[in-house]
DOMARDO-184831 format. One record per residue: x, y, z of N, C-alpha, C in turn. Coordinates in Angstrom, 3 decimals, padded with zeros to 6 digits. Last residue first. Layout:
BEGIN
X|Y|Z|X|Y|Z|X|Y|Z
...
This chain:
BEGIN
-086.426|-022.469|-122.597|-086.096|-022.380|-121.545|-085.431|-020.975|-120.712
-086.837|-021.465|-125.326|-088.179|-021.281|-124.285|-088.129|-021.362|-122.857
-084.427|-022.404|-126.333|-085.271|-021.077|-126.988|-086.450|-020.671|-125.735
-083.767|-024.910|-125.802|-083.071|-023.710|-125.319|-084.060|-022.509|-125.099
-086.209|-026.149|-127.267|-086.258|-026.162|-125.675|-085.422|-025.108|-124.720
-085.337|-025.557|-129.876|-086.144|-025.400|-129.564|-086.480|-025.358|-127.934
-082.657|-027.295|-129.158|-082.510|-025.908|-129.574|-084.019|-025.070|-129.538
-083.825|-029.821|-129.437|-083.384|-029.599|-128.828|-083.203|-027.809|-128.113
-085.475|-030.250|-132.296|-086.032|-029.798|-131.046|-085.498|-029.851|-129.182
-083.128|-030.156|-133.420|-083.593|-028.883|-133.366|-084.604|-028.914|-132.250
-081.688|-032.621|-132.923|-081.272|-031.494|-132.657|-082.096|-030.159|-132.853
-084.023|-034.386|-133.870|-083.958|-033.864|-132.521|-083.316|-032.888|-131.995
-084.003|-033.212|-136.348|-084.531|-033.440|-136.149|-084.623|-033.323|-134.370
-081.140|-034.850|-136.921|-081.614|-033.384|-137.272|-082.740|-032.813|-136.551
-081.564|-037.563|-136.349|-080.894|-036.977|-135.850|-080.971|-035.197|-135.794
-083.516|-038.245|-138.189|-084.145|-038.717|-136.930|-082.848|-037.021|-136.316
-081.681|-038.209|-140.732|-082.818|-037.015|-140.693|-083.470|-036.988|-138.879
-079.705|-039.773|-140.346|-079.605|-038.391|-139.527|-080.114|-038.008|-139.828
-081.650|-042.528|-139.816|-080.848|-041.958|-138.866|-080.684|-039.918|-138.939
-082.248|-041.746|-142.953|-083.657|-041.894|-141.751|-082.707|-041.580|-140.583
-079.544|-040.384|-144.688|-080.324|-041.108|-144.463|-081.092|-040.958|-143.499
-078.495|-038.096|-147.001|-079.539|-037.691|-145.075|-079.912|-038.958|-145.286
-075.672|-037.601|-148.677|-077.148|-038.562|-148.413|-077.351|-038.106|-146.889
-075.492|-034.705|-150.735|-074.316|-036.067|-149.629|-075.944|-036.629|-149.088
-075.026|-033.138|-152.830|-075.795|-034.456|-153.242|-075.141|-035.874|-152.365
-074.709|-030.597|-152.940|-073.329|-031.325|-152.996|-073.469|-033.002|-153.268
-077.316|-029.413|-152.654|-076.104|-028.487|-153.452|-074.640|-029.559|-153.364
-079.086|-031.048|-150.935|-079.354|-030.773|-151.813|-078.384|-029.781|-152.698
-076.798|-031.526|-148.676|-077.813|-032.385|-149.211|-078.226|-032.249|-150.549
-076.304|-028.834|-147.491|-075.572|-030.014|-148.232|-075.892|-031.132|-148.861
-079.191|-027.982|-146.639|-078.165|-027.258|-148.187|-077.090|-028.282|-149.164
-079.005|-029.589|-144.578|-080.213|-029.845|-146.060|-080.215|-029.185|-147.047
-077.472|-028.708|-143.473|-077.200|-029.986|-143.457|-078.265|-029.881|-144.750
-077.693|-026.438|-142.705|-076.564|-026.199|-143.639|-077.072|-027.662|-143.982
-080.237|-026.020|-141.025|-079.501|-025.217|-142.482|-079.190|-025.952|-143.378
-079.084|-027.040|-139.094|-079.807|-027.703|-140.110|-080.353|-027.326|-140.928
-077.305|-025.158|-138.053|-076.605|-026.704|-138.957|-077.780|-027.637|-139.517
-078.133|-023.329|-136.678|-077.901|-023.258|-138.350|-077.192|-023.979|-139.097
-078.497|-022.883|-134.544|-079.434|-023.593|-135.376|-079.371|-023.967|-136.619
-076.833|-022.152|-133.214|-076.108|-022.432|-133.521|-077.322|-023.412|-134.631
-078.397|-019.637|-132.212|-077.740|-018.964|-133.371|-077.257|-020.588|-133.779
-079.780|-021.005|-129.791|-080.647|-020.647|-131.431|-079.388|-020.128|-132.396
-077.307|-021.284|-128.330|-077.728|-022.550|-128.907|-079.012|-022.401|-130.141
-076.933|-018.565|-127.750|-076.015|-019.675|-128.414|-076.598|-020.686|-129.208
-079.189|-018.039|-126.180|-078.878|-017.078|-127.535|-078.082|-018.251|-127.971
-078.969|-020.141|-123.673|-080.286|-019.650|-124.477|-079.832|-018.977|-126.148
-076.953|-019.758|-122.318|-077.303|-020.739|-122.125|-078.420|-020.572|-123.465
-076.645|-016.631|-122.665|-075.642|-017.479|-123.434|-076.219|-018.669|-123.444
-079.219|-013.999|-122.296|-078.771|-015.550|-121.760|-077.736|-016.276|-122.512
-079.133|-010.937|-123.449|-079.577|-011.877|-123.109|-078.641|-013.177|-122.566
-077.222|-008.671|-124.135|-078.857|-008.309|-123.526|-079.342|-009.626|-123.322
-075.365|-009.268|-125.410|-075.153|-008.372|-124.346|-075.977|-008.262|-123.870
-075.578|-011.867|-127.008|-075.201|-011.925|-125.465|-075.429|-010.845|-124.270
-076.363|-010.174|-128.760|-077.555|-010.707|-128.390|-077.170|-011.493|-126.899
-073.947|-008.939|-130.286|-074.930|-007.803|-129.383|-076.044|-008.953|-128.948
-072.851|-011.680|-130.654|-072.553|-010.615|-129.330|-073.593|-009.507|-129.110
-074.645|-012.359|-133.022|-074.543|-013.235|-131.600|-074.194|-012.359|-130.386
-073.732|-009.854|-134.917|-075.377|-010.232|-134.060|-075.297|-011.039|-133.014
-071.564|-010.601|-134.951|-071.119|-009.275|-134.563|-072.944|-009.411|-134.214
-070.985|-013.228|-136.006|-070.835|-013.302|-134.608|-070.803|-011.483|-134.206
-072.444|-012.776|-138.392|-073.015|-014.133|-137.283|-072.690|-013.496|-136.599
-070.553|-010.906|-139.797|-071.855|-010.801|-139.574|-072.536|-011.513|-138.269
-068.598|-012.691|-140.090|-068.648|-011.305|-138.968|-069.944|-010.530|-138.645
-068.993|-014.772|-141.337|-069.072|-015.255|-140.086|-069.051|-013.737|-139.093
-069.722|-013.807|-143.910|-070.815|-014.229|-143.133|-070.427|-014.729|-141.516
-067.027|-012.492|-144.336|-068.755|-011.719|-144.785|-069.972|-012.284|-143.275
-065.740|-014.741|-144.810|-065.179|-013.726|-143.824|-066.253|-012.870|-143.432
-066.979|-016.281|-146.925|-066.902|-016.569|-145.599|-066.453|-015.557|-144.616
-066.574|-013.945|-148.646|-067.705|-014.724|-148.213|-067.363|-015.152|-147.225
-063.280|-014.340|-148.938|-063.893|-012.800|-148.203|-065.646|-013.421|-148.142
-063.037|-017.225|-149.136|-062.195|-016.493|-148.031|-063.456|-015.471|-147.708
-063.770|-017.136|-151.846|-064.341|-018.227|-150.923|-063.946|-017.609|-149.346
-062.208|-015.768|-154.134|-063.624|-015.970|-154.029|-064.395|-016.567|-152.805
-059.664|-016.249|-152.870|-060.058|-014.918|-152.615|-061.762|-015.033|-152.606
-059.004|-018.642|-154.425|-059.164|-018.964|-152.383|-059.775|-017.637|-152.333
-058.480|-018.252|-157.093|-060.080|-018.758|-156.675|-060.285|-018.572|-154.771
-055.658|-020.675|-156.818|-056.409|-019.419|-157.270|-057.862|-019.497|-157.334
-053.974|-020.490|-153.281|-054.607|-021.330|-154.905|-055.364|-020.011|-155.216
-051.300|-018.987|-152.877|-052.278|-018.730|-152.549|-053.319|-019.591|-154.207
-048.752|-018.972|-150.310|-048.949|-019.660|-151.379|-050.662|-019.323|-151.431
-046.065|-017.398|-148.347|-047.258|-017.181|-149.090|-048.061|-017.510|-149.858
-043.296|-019.244|-146.523|-044.198|-018.136|-147.359|-045.378|-018.422|-148.181
-043.214|-021.370|-145.106|-042.057|-020.389|-145.295|-042.478|-019.832|-146.103
-045.048|-023.070|-143.933|-045.212|-022.799|-145.294|-043.367|-022.133|-145.709
-045.204|-023.140|-141.103|-045.982|-023.836|-141.838|-045.413|-024.136|-143.306
-045.375|-020.258|-140.675|-044.385|-021.365|-139.692|-044.429|-022.463|-140.807
-047.174|-019.248|-142.256|-045.476|-018.862|-142.316|-044.862|-019.569|-142.057
-049.416|-019.885|-140.754|-049.047|-020.497|-142.318|-047.461|-020.005|-142.434
-048.910|-018.877|-138.412|-048.931|-020.044|-138.426|-049.057|-020.763|-139.806
-049.051|-015.850|-139.138|-048.296|-016.764|-138.224|-048.287|-018.261|-138.489
-051.870|-015.786|-139.768|-050.537|-015.598|-140.909|-049.363|-016.329|-140.004
-053.169|-016.794|-137.418|-053.126|-017.348|-138.357|-052.244|-016.880|-139.447
-052.634|-014.662|-135.521|-051.773|-015.697|-134.783|-052.002|-017.003|-136.420
-053.793|-012.262|-136.411|-051.612|-012.757|-136.413|-051.611|-013.844|-136.542
-056.282|-013.329|-136.824|-055.469|-012.809|-138.013|-053.788|-012.854|-137.792
-056.961|-013.468|-134.408|-057.202|-014.301|-135.186|-056.183|-014.359|-136.497
-056.256|-011.145|-132.615|-055.803|-012.311|-132.131|-055.889|-013.713|-133.175
-057.788|-009.539|-134.474|-057.158|-009.017|-134.033|-056.021|-010.296|-133.854
-060.809|-010.826|-133.990|-060.291|-010.580|-135.115|-058.611|-010.259|-134.828
-061.228|-010.012|-130.983|-061.082|-011.466|-131.858|-060.193|-011.357|-132.976
-061.114|-007.479|-131.156|-060.165|-008.034|-130.831|-059.776|-009.439|-130.578
-063.655|-006.808|-133.117|-062.416|-006.416|-133.405|-061.417|-007.138|-132.775
-065.070|-008.364|-131.225|-065.059|-008.952|-132.549|-063.760|-008.415|-132.913
-065.122|-006.117|-128.971|-064.474|-007.872|-128.566|-064.753|-008.401|-129.795
-066.033|-004.294|-130.079|-064.561|-004.138|-129.342|-064.224|-005.638|-129.462
-068.731|-004.608|-130.549|-067.821|-004.561|-131.730|-066.613|-004.755|-131.375
-069.764|-004.934|-128.127|-069.329|-006.049|-128.902|-068.840|-005.876|-130.015
-067.918|-003.297|-125.397|-069.086|-003.452|-126.115|-068.720|-004.099|-127.536
-067.358|-004.688|-122.185|-066.782|-004.441|-123.263|-067.722|-004.087|-124.329
-068.760|-005.365|-119.697|-069.196|-003.953|-120.118|-068.336|-003.336|-121.629
-068.698|-007.823|-118.490|-067.585|-007.065|-118.037|-067.460|-005.734|-118.445
-070.011|-009.695|-119.896|-070.406|-009.343|-118.909|-070.026|-008.181|-118.315
-068.733|-009.634|-122.188|-069.632|-008.697|-122.311|-070.100|-008.168|-120.994
-066.624|-011.004|-122.072|-066.193|-010.230|-122.289|-066.967|-008.982|-121.942
-068.413|-013.253|-120.883|-067.289|-013.169|-119.846|-066.915|-011.884|-120.389
-069.430|-014.082|-123.611|-069.843|-013.433|-122.847|-069.722|-013.230|-121.388
-066.680|-014.465|-125.314|-067.689|-013.274|-125.369|-068.513|-013.193|-124.251
-066.360|-017.109|-123.316|-065.351|-015.939|-123.416|-066.083|-014.621|-123.515
-068.423|-018.429|-125.161|-068.898|-018.173|-123.384|-067.256|-017.614|-123.114
-067.322|-019.350|-127.285|-068.624|-018.526|-127.978|-068.626|-017.999|-125.379
-064.665|-020.369|-126.802|-064.704|-018.861|-127.339|-066.004|-018.268|-127.061
-065.578|-022.865|-126.434|-065.486|-022.395|-124.975|-064.735|-020.497|-125.394
-067.378|-023.497|-128.283|-067.641|-023.379|-127.355|-067.132|-022.797|-126.006
-065.329|-023.872|-130.001|-066.111|-022.862|-130.538|-066.575|-022.817|-128.905
-063.517|-025.907|-129.110|-062.866|-024.919|-129.084|-063.796|-023.327|-129.279
-065.503|-028.450|-129.333|-065.161|-027.456|-128.057|-064.206|-026.702|-127.943
-065.147|-028.117|-132.271|-066.719|-028.372|-131.476|-066.346|-027.779|-130.126
-062.742|-028.976|-132.898|-063.729|-027.680|-132.996|-064.881|-027.253|-132.952
-062.639|-031.496|-132.005|-061.513|-030.521|-131.505|-062.228|-029.290|-131.918
-065.024|-032.699|-133.443|-064.994|-032.137|-132.339|-064.229|-031.690|-131.757
-063.196|-032.674|-135.941|-064.323|-031.741|-135.961|-065.030|-031.552|-134.106
-061.008|-034.094|-135.867|-060.854|-032.338|-135.803|-062.302|-031.946|-135.553
-062.418|-036.768|-135.117|-061.153|-035.777|-133.969|-061.130|-034.118|-134.457
-063.404|-037.039|-138.064|-064.598|-036.775|-136.429|-063.541|-036.361|-135.406
-060.989|-037.006|-139.243|-062.058|-036.056|-139.663|-062.938|-035.446|-138.538
-059.888|-039.211|-138.324|-059.286|-037.722|-138.638|-060.275|-036.950|-138.465
-061.055|-041.267|-138.733|-061.554|-040.925|-137.489|-060.315|-039.537|-137.598
-063.604|-040.279|-141.771|-062.260|-040.635|-140.967|-062.393|-040.614|-139.540
-066.837|-042.273|-142.313|-066.440|-041.000|-141.501|-064.900|-041.846|-141.574
-067.622|-044.308|-145.348|-067.222|-044.183|-143.674|-066.511|-042.783|-143.338
-069.734|-043.235|-147.914|-068.135|-043.247|-147.221|-068.294|-043.164|-145.671
-072.321|-045.203|-149.098|-072.168|-043.799|-148.383|-070.587|-044.299|-147.323
-073.365|-047.228|-149.403|-073.184|-046.363|-150.486|-072.495|-045.124|-149.887
-075.616|-047.377|-147.206|-074.873|-048.342|-147.989|-074.508|-047.170|-148.994
-075.190|-045.483|-144.253|-075.624|-046.229|-144.709|-074.941|-046.634|-146.154
-072.491|-044.838|-141.216|-073.243|-044.588|-142.544|-074.009|-045.422|-143.188
-073.315|-045.260|-137.748|-072.257|-045.922|-139.090|-073.417|-045.134|-140.467
-073.757|-041.968|-136.102|-073.802|-043.336|-136.375|-073.391|-044.173|-138.059
-073.442|-039.387|-135.484|-072.142|-039.934|-135.893|-072.174|-041.543|-135.615
-076.158|-038.704|-135.269|-075.118|-037.963|-136.410|-074.125|-038.430|-136.495
-076.853|-039.962|-132.898|-077.564|-040.403|-133.940|-076.467|-039.824|-135.254
-075.449|-038.666|-131.205|-074.980|-039.957|-131.316|-075.365|-040.700|-132.306
-075.977|-035.921|-131.333|-074.720|-036.398|-131.490|-074.450|-037.690|-132.127
-078.538|-036.201|-130.324|-078.666|-036.107|-131.535|-076.763|-036.184|-131.740
-077.794|-036.455|-127.505|-078.954|-038.118|-128.647|-078.589|-037.623|-129.881
-077.234|-034.459|-126.687|-076.077|-035.386|-126.629|-076.972|-036.956|-127.286
-079.394|-032.486|-127.247|-078.350|-032.848|-128.293|-077.366|-033.443|-127.820
-081.244|-034.035|-125.489|-081.373|-034.057|-126.429|-080.140|-033.845|-127.544
-080.041|-032.952|-122.942|-080.054|-034.686|-123.199|-080.449|-034.698|-124.309
-080.403|-030.255|-123.498|-079.214|-031.008|-123.175|-079.260|-032.259|-123.594
-083.280|-029.866|-122.753|-082.450|-029.804|-124.275|-080.526|-030.250|-124.032
-083.688|-030.604|-120.479|-083.749|-031.525|-121.226|-083.289|-031.585|-122.957
-082.227|-028.827|-119.312|-081.917|-029.713|-119.262|-082.358|-030.727|-120.346
-084.185|-026.581|-120.127|-083.069|-026.283|-120.334|-082.237|-027.808|-120.419
-086.676|-027.811|-119.526|-086.676|-027.599|-120.706|-085.138|-027.458|-120.758
-086.044|-027.127|-116.382|-086.561|-028.079|-117.018|-085.869|-028.455|-118.403
-083.456|-024.945|-115.910|-084.902|-025.094|-115.726|-084.837|-026.980|-116.521
-081.216|-022.632|-114.282|-081.126|-024.084|-114.913|-082.667|-024.480|-114.662
-079.861|-019.560|-115.057|-081.224|-020.535|-114.609|-080.983|-021.672|-115.019
-076.257|-018.648|-114.450|-077.643|-018.827|-115.111|-078.628|-020.003|-114.907
-073.653|-018.928|-113.421|-074.931|-018.588|-112.822|-076.199|-018.818|-113.396
-071.550|-018.847|-114.574|-072.037|-017.244|-114.476|-073.108|-017.868|-113.914
-071.007|-021.583|-114.327|-069.878|-020.753|-113.475|-070.542|-018.965|-113.560
-073.342|-022.720|-114.688|-072.419|-023.702|-113.682|-071.593|-022.183|-113.634
-074.902|-021.438|-117.734|-075.007|-022.157|-116.027|-074.266|-022.306|-114.567
-072.130|-021.528|-118.871|-072.854|-020.188|-118.528|-073.699|-020.927|-117.164
-071.118|-024.090|-119.310|-070.458|-023.340|-118.632|-070.872|-022.148|-117.948
-073.358|-025.103|-120.555|-073.091|-025.595|-119.623|-072.388|-024.858|-119.109
-073.083|-023.766|-123.038|-074.848|-023.642|-122.314|-074.427|-023.690|-120.817
-071.401|-024.078|-123.861|-071.630|-023.105|-123.732|-072.175|-023.011|-122.960
-071.513|-027.007|-124.690|-070.504|-027.036|-123.778|-070.711|-025.248|-123.484
-074.197|-026.919|-126.456|-074.009|-027.715|-125.024|-073.183|-027.147|-124.638
-072.748|-025.404|-128.668|-073.589|-024.925|-127.526|-073.812|-025.559|-126.687
-071.659|-027.332|-130.366|-071.102|-026.815|-129.752|-071.590|-025.568|-128.801
-073.257|-028.572|-132.168|-073.694|-028.521|-131.071|-072.664|-028.203|-130.228
-071.702|-027.305|-134.752|-072.594|-026.181|-133.710|-073.472|-026.663|-133.002
-070.131|-029.447|-135.503|-069.793|-028.031|-135.193|-070.407|-027.767|-134.379
-072.420|-031.633|-135.834|-071.857|-031.609|-134.886|-070.774|-030.306|-134.232
-073.288|-030.373|-138.129|-074.158|-030.264|-137.274|-073.718|-030.815|-135.893
-070.729|-030.228|-140.115|-071.899|-029.053|-139.847|-072.491|-029.510|-138.361
-070.469|-033.159|-140.090|-069.595|-032.277|-139.640|-069.885|-031.096|-139.046
-072.958|-034.002|-142.130|-072.663|-034.938|-140.796|-071.817|-033.804|-139.477
-073.133|-032.228|-144.386|-074.475|-032.404|-143.269|-074.242|-033.335|-142.271
-070.523|-032.420|-145.161|-071.059|-031.370|-144.374|-072.547|-031.806|-143.864
-068.462|-035.392|-144.762|-069.554|-034.488|-145.226|-070.043|-033.527|-144.242
-064.776|-035.385|-144.378|-065.786|-035.591|-144.012|-067.588|-035.016|-144.706
-062.181|-034.546|-145.323|-062.542|-036.167|-145.131|-064.199|-036.349|-144.888
-062.436|-031.865|-145.190|-061.628|-032.191|-146.538|-062.282|-034.012|-146.486
-063.451|-031.076|-142.971|-064.726|-031.146|-144.202|-064.202|-031.365|-145.599
-061.836|-031.042|-141.285|-062.414|-032.266|-141.042|-063.270|-032.224|-142.031
-060.676|-028.159|-141.927|-059.606|-029.453|-142.411|-060.804|-030.923|-142.022
-062.456|-026.783|-140.828|-062.241|-026.894|-142.732|-061.426|-027.962|-142.515
-062.072|-027.390|-138.040|-063.649|-027.690|-138.639|-063.328|-027.956|-140.388
-059.690|-026.397|-137.639|-059.923|-027.901|-137.609|-060.945|-028.149|-138.169
-059.957|-024.042|-138.368|-059.398|-024.553|-139.179|-059.122|-025.871|-138.772
-062.362|-022.965|-136.324|-062.220|-023.474|-137.488|-061.227|-023.668|-138.396
-060.741|-023.896|-133.548|-062.308|-024.017|-134.094|-062.384|-024.231|-135.566
-058.372|-022.246|-133.649|-058.336|-023.458|-133.506|-059.863|-024.322|-133.715
-059.809|-019.882|-133.889|-058.750|-020.068|-135.085|-058.266|-021.440|-134.880
-061.260|-019.572|-131.752|-061.810|-019.365|-132.986|-061.182|-019.871|-133.862
-059.357|-019.013|-129.827|-060.065|-020.474|-129.743|-060.890|-021.037|-130.737
-058.300|-016.860|-130.270|-057.467|-017.689|-130.473|-058.087|-018.958|-130.531
-060.268|-014.976|-129.721|-060.137|-015.245|-131.072|-059.001|-016.482|-131.460
-060.993|-015.386|-127.102|-061.809|-015.485|-127.638|-061.449|-016.046|-129.483
-058.562|-013.687|-126.386|-058.978|-015.436|-126.351|-059.693|-015.802|-127.021
-059.451|-011.403|-127.534|-058.502|-012.406|-127.987|-058.191|-013.440|-128.033
-061.457|-011.001|-126.013|-062.094|-011.485|-127.060|-060.460|-012.053|-127.814
-060.424|-010.634|-123.131|-061.262|-011.757|-123.276|-061.757|-012.334|-125.141
-059.123|-008.312|-123.753|-058.743|-009.549|-123.621|-059.187|-010.829|-124.115
-060.963|-006.627|-122.792|-061.292|-006.748|-124.027|-060.395|-008.342|-124.461
-060.247|-006.069|-119.964|-061.470|-006.856|-120.352|-061.519|-007.613|-121.749
-058.617|-004.080|-120.646|-058.062|-005.225|-120.295|-059.353|-006.165|-120.500
-059.995|-002.060|-123.538|-059.689|-001.990|-122.099|-059.188|-003.043|-121.376
-061.134|-000.284|-125.835|-059.972|-000.474|-125.364|-059.825|-000.772|-124.368
-063.313|000.577|-128.182|-062.929|000.860|-126.197|-062.055|000.066|-126.134
-064.989|001.256|-130.652|-063.877|000.730|-130.617|-063.348|001.157|-128.799
-067.058|002.331|-131.684|-067.268|001.423|-130.215|-066.358|000.734|-129.981
-067.307|004.538|-133.774|-067.262|004.795|-132.373|-067.220|003.525|-131.039
-068.010|003.402|-136.130|-069.475|003.600|-135.378|-068.884|004.026|-134.027
-065.334|003.756|-136.752|-066.103|004.640|-137.278|-067.505|004.145|-136.774
-064.264|001.439|-134.896|-063.807|002.636|-135.142|-064.602|003.965|-135.826
-065.841|-000.899|-135.923|-065.538|-000.012|-135.039|-065.408|000.791|-134.576
-065.056|-000.490|-138.903|-066.726|-000.402|-138.314|-066.262|-000.312|-136.809
-062.162|-001.288|-139.070|-062.541|-000.427|-139.169|-063.906|000.299|-138.686
-062.310|-003.845|-137.512|-061.376|-002.951|-137.216|-062.350|-001.376|-137.433
-063.605|-005.208|-139.850|-063.945|-005.037|-138.386|-063.620|-003.995|-137.590
-061.666|-005.357|-141.234|-063.138|-004.788|-141.474|-063.973|-004.384|-140.192
-059.604|-006.021|-140.985|-059.311|-004.852|-141.363|-060.926|-003.992|-141.404
-059.864|-009.191|-140.782|-059.792|-008.076|-139.579|-059.518|-006.352|-139.888
-061.320|-010.299|-142.628|-062.139|-010.229|-141.830|-061.613|-009.085|-140.896
-059.790|-010.591|-144.450|-060.748|-009.989|-145.199|-061.721|-009.817|-144.369
-057.476|-012.266|-143.112|-056.774|-010.966|-143.690|-058.548|-009.928|-144.527
-059.172|-014.109|-142.300|-058.591|-013.820|-141.362|-058.474|-011.861|-141.990
-059.164|-016.044|-144.643|-060.473|-015.488|-144.519|-060.470|-013.852|-143.333
-056.615|-016.309|-145.329|-057.292|-015.009|-145.800|-058.375|-014.833|-145.499
-056.621|-018.146|-143.658|-055.546|-016.933|-143.336|-056.484|-016.201|-143.893
-058.268|-019.936|-144.353|-058.574|-019.698|-142.628|-057.976|-018.537|-142.713
-056.799|-021.172|-146.191|-058.647|-020.480|-146.229|-058.646|-019.290|-145.267
-054.514|-021.822|-145.636|-054.679|-020.735|-146.254|-056.164|-019.790|-146.727
-055.300|-023.893|-144.115|-053.920|-022.829|-143.519|-054.769|-021.787|-144.561
-056.545|-025.930|-145.743|-057.095|-025.074|-144.765|-056.663|-023.813|-144.031
-056.232|-025.208|-149.489|-055.299|-025.632|-148.296|-056.119|-024.488|-147.077
-059.230|-025.968|-152.056|-058.448|-024.991|-151.345|-057.480|-025.427|-149.377
-060.424|-028.184|-152.778|-059.333|-028.527|-152.755|-058.261|-027.125|-151.802
-062.978|-027.836|-153.584|-062.058|-027.491|-154.424|-060.872|-027.495|-153.771
-064.115|-028.127|-150.956|-064.413|-029.859|-152.009|-063.274|-029.103|-153.069
-063.415|-026.570|-149.186|-062.744|-027.504|-149.652|-062.771|-028.806|-150.473
-065.072|-024.566|-150.264|-063.617|-024.592|-150.338|-063.193|-025.730|-150.513
-067.230|-025.562|-149.833|-067.398|-025.253|-150.600|-065.366|-025.486|-151.310
-067.513|-025.570|-147.107|-067.928|-026.995|-147.921|-066.941|-026.394|-149.384
-067.606|-022.808|-146.311|-066.286|-023.855|-145.957|-066.492|-024.584|-146.748
-070.080|-022.128|-147.830|-068.711|-021.732|-148.213|-067.592|-022.197|-147.859
-071.608|-023.632|-145.667|-071.528|-023.943|-146.852|-070.323|-023.359|-147.851
-070.665|-022.412|-143.135|-070.586|-023.244|-143.446|-070.604|-024.145|-144.842
-072.038|-019.819|-143.767|-070.710|-019.504|-143.880|-069.842|-021.731|-143.913
-074.341|-019.886|-143.533|-073.985|-019.461|-145.038|-072.672|-019.637|-145.391
-075.224|-020.781|-140.908|-075.388|-021.231|-141.829|-075.085|-021.193|-143.104
-074.126|-017.565|-140.051|-073.671|-019.217|-139.375|-073.894|-020.230|-140.468
-076.117|-016.091|-140.841|-075.019|-016.491|-141.446|-073.865|-017.833|-141.199
-078.354|-017.472|-139.230|-078.575|-017.268|-140.954|-077.243|-017.080|-140.975
-077.743|-017.363|-136.723|-077.903|-018.829|-137.207|-078.431|-018.632|-139.075
-077.618|-014.381|-136.474|-076.460|-015.102|-136.507|-076.613|-016.539|-136.958
-080.344|-014.138|-136.628|-079.926|-013.618|-137.749|-078.806|-014.194|-137.657
-081.356|-015.299|-134.403|-082.245|-015.893|-135.561|-080.973|-015.567|-136.683
-079.535|-013.621|-132.536|-079.864|-014.702|-132.172|-080.422|-015.785|-133.985
-081.366|-011.141|-132.492|-079.748|-011.343|-133.000|-079.206|-012.761|-133.048
-083.805|-011.919|-131.424|-083.601|-011.574|-132.996|-082.531|-011.526|-133.665
-083.271|-012.114|-129.142|-083.284|-013.551|-129.867|-082.838|-012.833|-131.417
-082.409|-010.236|-127.140|-081.731|-010.665|-127.917|-081.869|-012.117|-129.049
-084.867|-012.036|-124.560|-083.861|-010.934|-125.187|-083.005|-011.350|-126.218
-087.367|-013.960|-125.084|-085.804|-013.891|-124.707|-085.608|-012.792|-125.168
-090.613|-013.221|-124.467|-089.515|-013.117|-125.843|-088.307|-013.082|-125.251
């Protein structure tokens, strides 16, 4: 069994739950900048305290990789949240979670992780899955807007780079908890500044904390487990396994939010799941 696979599976569940919270917040009209900022306010002190209490807050120049990952994560999750305001979670979440194709490619090309037939086949299947998920909507289903598709693709690329930065920092000996804390510092401060510059004040939608806090808990758990996995296993395998969350999210989105899963989307999800399975054994 691939080292760290258990951590990746735990991260998969947490990320899937986080996607559902994002969709619910978007459906209730909670503004994306505000939601991301409140999420950061809940995440930052929590992970910092956890790292300090457990004695794993070890600062070094290499820990700046965590801060860089935090900046890219902010770009990713802000654009993902905005994309859900005009797009279906059963489409956008799978596309967002296919960020693993970029992470895997970077790990193979720049870090020298093994290139195997299953990995190459998985990348090919992932691209097919994206094409299927971007297909024309069926009858009675709203056409995805260009803005929504652009935002989710930006989010996908940004998170792919963020996951790659995690692996670099971990290779340089940074503890997973320190990586998560430095990510949270950059994420929180930048999200707060961004919201203040855009609004000139802090405006809170009623009930926003009810969704931003669970999202922070889900993402903190997901990132922490993924980081522990990456500390002992290959990014080109563990990151794709963690992103299997989009299958859970798409199905749950169809059940909870009555989003239609037409035949083409169902095939796309199966193809994506097949790609992840090949990554896991590759």
